[in-house]
BABAMI-169249 format. One record per residue (C-alpha): residue in three letters; x, y, z. Coordinates in steps of 0.02 Angstrom, whole numbers, plus 32768, in hexadecimal, padded with zeros to 4 digits. Layout:
BEGIN
ALAXYZ;...
# end
This chain:
BEGIN
METAB97667C1B9C;THRABD765FD1B29;ALAABEC65F11A80;ASPAC0665361A20;VALAC1065731976;THRAC5964D41934;GLYAC3B644B1984;ALAACDC641819AD;SERAD2463FE1A5B;GLUAD7D64AE1A56;ARGACF8652C1A8E;VALACFB65EB1A8F;THRACA466681AFB;PHEAC4A67091AE7;ARGACB467421B70;SERAD5E670F1B44;VALAD3C675C1A91;LEUAD0167FC1AEB;ARGADAE68061B42;ILEADFA68131A9E;GLYAE3868D71AA9;GLUAE26690419F5;PHEAD7A689819E7;ARGAD1A69011A7D;THRAD6269A41A3C;METAD1F69831982;TRPAC84693C19DC;LEUAC5E69BF1A4B;ALAAC886A3919B0;GLUABF569E1194C;LEUAB8469DC19D0;PHEAB876A9A19F3;SERAB776ABD192E;VALAAE16A4C1932;ILEAA8D6A8919BD;GLYAA856B31195F;ASPAA6C6B0718C0;GLNA9BE6ACA1901;ILEA98D6B5E195C;ALAA9BF6BB518AB;ARGA9486B38185A;VALA8AD6B6118DB;ALAA8DF6C1B18C3;LEUA8E06C1E180D;THRA84C6BB217E2;VALA7D46C081867;LEUA8176CBC182F;VALA7E66C86176D;TYRA7326C221798;ASPA70C6CBC17FE;GLNA71E6D301787;THRA6CC6CC816EC;SERA66C6C3E172A;SERA6B36BDA1697;ALAA6F96B3216BE;ALAA7386B44160C;LEUA7996BE01644;THRA7D46B8E16F0;GLYA8046AE0169C;LEUA86D6B451626;THRA8C46BC016BC;TYRA8DF6AF31707;ALAA91D6AC51674;LEUA9B96B541665;THRAA026B0F1700;PHEAA186A6A169F;VALAA276A7A15DE;PROAAA86AF815BE;ALAAB376A79161F;METAB3269FD1599;LEUAB936A8D152C;GLYABFD6AAE15B5;GLYAC1B69E015C3;VALAC3569BC1517;LEUACA76A4F14E7;PHEAD0C6A5F1590;ALAAD1569C915F1;GLYADA469BF15A5;LEUADEB6A47160F;GLYADF569AA169C;ASPAE7F694F164D;ARGAEED69EE1605;TYRAEE96A58169E;PROAEED6A241760;ARGAE3E69DE1783;ARGAE2E6A341846;ASPAE636ACF17DE;VALADE06AC5175C;METAD596AA117E2;ILEAD926B29184F;ALAAD7B6BB017B8;THRACE66B701781;ASPAC9F6B89183C;VALACDB6C42182D;GLYAC806C6C17A0;ARGABD16C0D17D2;ALAABEE6C741861;VALABF96D1F1811;LEUAB6E6CED1797;VALAAEE6CC51811;GLYAB286D651862;LEUAAED6DC717CB;METAA376D8317D4;ILEAA266DCD1883;VALAA316E78183A;PROA9746EC0184C;GLYA9106EDA179C;THRA96C6E4C1741;PROA9026E2816AB;LEUA8BF6D881686;TRPA9396D6415E9;LEUA9CA6DB3164B;LEUA9986D4716CA;CYSA9986C9F165D;VALAA446CD015FF;LEUAA896CD516B1;VALAA4F6C3516EB;ALAAA8D6BE01640;ALAAB266C17166E;METAB2D6BC816F8;THRAAF56B3216C5;LEUAB866B3E1649;LEUAC0E6B2F16BE;ASNABAA6A9F1715;GLYABEB6A2C1691;PROACBC6A4116A4;PHEACB46A4D1765;LYSAC4E69A11754;ALAACC4695616D8;ALAAD5969951739;GLNAD0E694417DB;GLNACE068831795;ALAAD8E68881751;LEUADEC68BE17FD;LEUAD87684D1869;PROADE26798182D;ASPAE7D67EE1866;VALAE46681718FC;LEUADEC676C1938;GLUAE3766BD18FD;GLYADE4661A18ED;LYSAD4365F0193C;GLNAD55669D1982;TYRAD1766F818E1;METAC7E668718E9;VALAC5D66C919A2;GLYAC9F6781198F;METAC14678818FE;ALAAB7D674F1968;ILEABA267AE19E2;ARGABB9684B195E;ASNAB0E68231929;METAAC4680319CC;THRAAFC68C31A15;SERAAD668F31962;GLNAA2E68C41960;ALAAA2869111A2F;GLYAA6269B219E4;GLNA9E869B81970;LEUA95769731A00;VALA99B6A061A64;GLYA9A66A8A19D4;PHEA8FE6A69199C;ALAA8946A661A29;GLYA9016AF51A8D;GLYA8F66B4819E8;GLYA83B6B3D19FC;LEUA84C6B881AA2;LEUA8C36C141A72;VALA8776C5619DA;GLYA7C06C431A30;ALAA8016CB11AC6;ALAA8796D221A7B;SERA8956D4319A6;PROA8DB6CEA1922;ALAA9616D5C1922;THRA9896D1919D7;GLYA99B6C5F198D;LEUAA0B6C9218F8;ALAAA936CE8196A;VALAA966C5C19D0;ASNAABE6BF5192C;ALAAB586C631917;GLYAB906C5D19BA;THRAB9F6BA619B4;PHEABFA6BA618FE;VALAC7B6C161962;VALAC886B8619EE;SERACA06AFA197B;ALAAD346B79192A;LEUAD7D6B8219C3;LEUAD756ACE1A13;LEUADB56A85196D;LEUAE656AFA1990;LEUAE886A6A19FA;VALAE8B69E9198C;ARGAF3D69A91945;GLNAF5D69D918A2;ARGAF7F6959182B;LYSAFDA69421775;VALAF7F696B16D7;ALAAF3568D61681;VALAF72692715C6;THRB00C698A15BE;GLYB07B69D6154F;GLUB07069D41485;ASPAFF5694414B4;LYSAF4369BC14BE;PROAEE6699F143B;SERAE6F6A43141A;PHEADC06A46146A;LEUAD5E69F713DC;ALAADE5696713B6;SERADE56938148B;THRAD2B69351471;ALAAD1968D113D8;ALAAD91686C142D;GLYAD2E684614C6;ALAACA168221469;ARGACE9678A1407;ILEAD30672F149B;VALAC7C674614F7;TRPAC1E67061443;ARGAC9C66881410;ASPAC80661814C5;PROABD365CF14B8;ALAABD065CB157B;LEUABFA66901589;ARGAB7566DB1503;THRAAEE66591572;LEUAB2A66B6161F;VALAB11675615DF;ALAAA5A673F1592;LEUAA4466EF1640;ASNAA83677B1698;TRPAA1C67F7161A;LEUA96967A5164E;ALAA967682616C9;GLYA93A689F1639;PHEA879684B1673;TYRA88E6843171D;VALA8C268F8173D;VALA7FC692C1711;ALAA7CC691017BD;GLUA843699D1801;ALAA8266A101768;LEUA77E6A231775;ALAA77C6A26182E;ALAA7426AD81841;PROA6936AC317C1;LEUA6736A0B1814;ALAA6696A6A18C0;GLYA5F56AEE187E;ASPA5786A6C1837;ILEA5736A2718DB;GLYA55D6AC81935;ALAA6056ACD198D;GLYA66F6B4A19A3;ALAA7376B791996;LEUA7616B011A27;ALAA7016A7419CE;VALA7796AA81925;GLYA81B6A771992;LEUA7C669E519DA;LEUA7A36998192B;META85D69C418ED;ALAA88A69601983;ALAA84468D41976;ASPA8A1687D18ED;PROA94868AC1930;PHEA914687319DA;GLYA8E667CF1987;SERA99E67C6194C;VALA9E567E01A02;ILEA97C673C1A1F;GLYA9C066F11980;ALAAA70671D19A1;VALAA7566DA1A45;VALAA3066301A1A;PHEAA8866121981;GLYAB31664019C1;ARGAB2565F01A6D;TRPAAD5654D1A46;VALAAC16527197C;PROAB6664EB1932;GLUABB0652F18BE;SERABB0649F1852;METAAF76496186E;GLNAAE36547183A;VALAB376536178F;ARGAAB3649A1758;VALAA126504179B;ILEAA2765B71756;GLYA9D165AD16CC;VALA93C65651718;LEUA93A65EF1797;GLYA938667016FF;ILEA8A0662216C5;LEUA854661E1795;ALAA87B66D617AB;GLYA7F9671A1722;VALA76666B6176E;PROA749671E1827;LEUA74767CB179E;ALAA6C067681733;LEUA64D674717B8;VALA64C681117C6;VALA5B067FE1739;LEUA55067DD17CA;GLNA54A688C180F;PROA59F686318A7;GLYA59668DF1934;LEUA62F6934199A;ILEA66168941A0C;ALAA63C68151983;ALAA69B68751901;LEUA735688E1980;VALA72E67D919AA;LEUA73967B018CE;PHEA7BB683518B4;ALAA82C67F11948;LEUA8236740190C;SERA844676E1848;GLYA8E067AD18A8;META911672918FB;LEUA91366B61861;ALAA97167241802;THRAA03672E187A;GLYAA27667A1867;TYRAA3B667F17BC;ASNAA88674817AE;ILEAB1667181836;GLNAB55666E17F0;GLYAB3666AB1731;THRABB2673D174D;VALAC3266CD17AB;SERAC2B66541723;PHEAC4966CD16AF;VALACDA673E16E2;ARGAD3566A81722;ARGAD4466701665;LEUAD7F670D1625;PROAE46673A15F8;ASPAE8967C0167A;ARGAEBA684315EB;SERAE0D684E15A6;ARGADBF68261667;ALAAD6268DC1675;GLNAD3568FC15AA;CYSACD2685015C2;SERAC986871166A;GLYAC5269161625;LEUAC0268CD159A;ASNABA668611612;SERAB7F68C5169A;THRAB5C69631626;GLYAAED690315AF;LEUAA9568BF1654;ILEAA7C69751689;THRAA3A69A115DA;VALA9BC692A15C1;GLNA972694B1674;GLYA96469FB1633;LEUA92369C9159E;GLYA88D695C15E8;ALAA87169D01679;LEUA84E6A5915C6;ALAA7E969DC1572;ALAA78E69A51611;GLYA7686A561636;ALAA7196A6F157A;LEUA6B269CD159E;ALAA6656A11163B;ASPA6146A9B1600;ILEA5C46A381583;THRA58D699315DC;GLYA5AF69C1168C;THRA63869BF1710;ALAA6106907174F;ASNA5FA68C616B8;ALAA69A69061674;ILEA6FF68CA16F3;ALAA6A2680816C8;VALA6CB682B1619;ALAA77E6835162E;GLYA77E67A016C9;ILEA7266737162D;VALA79E676915B4;GLYA835674A162B;VALA80B669D164E;ILEA7F4667B1585;VALA89D66C31562;ALAA8F6665115DD;VALA8AC65B615B6;PROA92E65A8151B;ILEA9AE65F81572;ALAA9AC65631608;LEUA9B864EB1590;SERAA54653E1535;TRPAAA3654615FE;SERAA85648D160E;LYSAAE864661564;VALAB6F64CC157C;ARGAB9364C5164C;GLYABFA642E1648;ASNAC8B648F1608;ASPAC77650A1685;PROAD10653116E3;VALACB5654B1794;ALAAC5764A71780;HISACFB643D1766;ALAAD4F64AA17EB;SERACD16463186D;
# end
């Protein structure tokens, strides 16, 4: 499978990037972790909805798998600049495995379950920041863009397997079984990461700032660069587009379907994202992607707006998949362009601000959509999120059209 990411004569293939041992190890570790996470999300969603029959509480629980990562990413993303990035990833994997294991204890009250979910999500921030900061050291030049396409494709495929498989697993066994699988995948991820080569620390000795100073420095780097500001806003559009997954359980209930349909609805967006990663990673030159990511940010909300028509299960699956495919087009290139602009000594901190902000807006979007769904109905809440996402994306696209001329990725092509 060939990925022409720059339009230049030199071509980098998916296969050649996967031959790089360290990337392959990180890729496998992430894949296991993603599958486990999605199984756990299905388990938690079904568990809470079965106990409460409340879309708002279901949205709250789903939100807790996203929101606390903002605190972890903002305050602790700099750990990936202060300490070896591989070790930060391993430590957070171990911590998350322990926390998920505690969720399995019989009789755990809902409030304690929420605390454990929040604590686990808190560790996602420094893990993601260290991972994104390490990848440019593992993959050079054009390999990085192709590697990001592979990661996105397999990550979304992992979500697809996790959501669909989670629906089957929870329906056939129990939510506790799904949580146990998630804990196991964190352990597997940590063991695989031991195979990744250790690298020097980006910030050493007396140069290490305090956590607050590091956070402030990263925020200044992002804020002072118009292109970085715009790319962050573009990536954070996911706060509107995540509601399809967040409200899968109540939507399935409205349609009259069961736990399997919940998993399928959750899997539809990742399925579309897999298609998008293949299309944009293999056939669309990177220079073209740089030009159109703003427009794709607008278009990704249109299928969700059409949910106002109260579609059945099959039509809803198609709309969710189409939205996921379009969103992937702007997300991959937006993240690549963002990370490439960052200085190494602040790469983890700035990446953490971007990625954990993304997770947080997804959680807030899920929470708001759950509350709105209790008032207006699930389909209408999803449609409102899509419409507002389109409206917000328009000025972002206009801003990108003004600042993208200075984007180093565009010039590299």
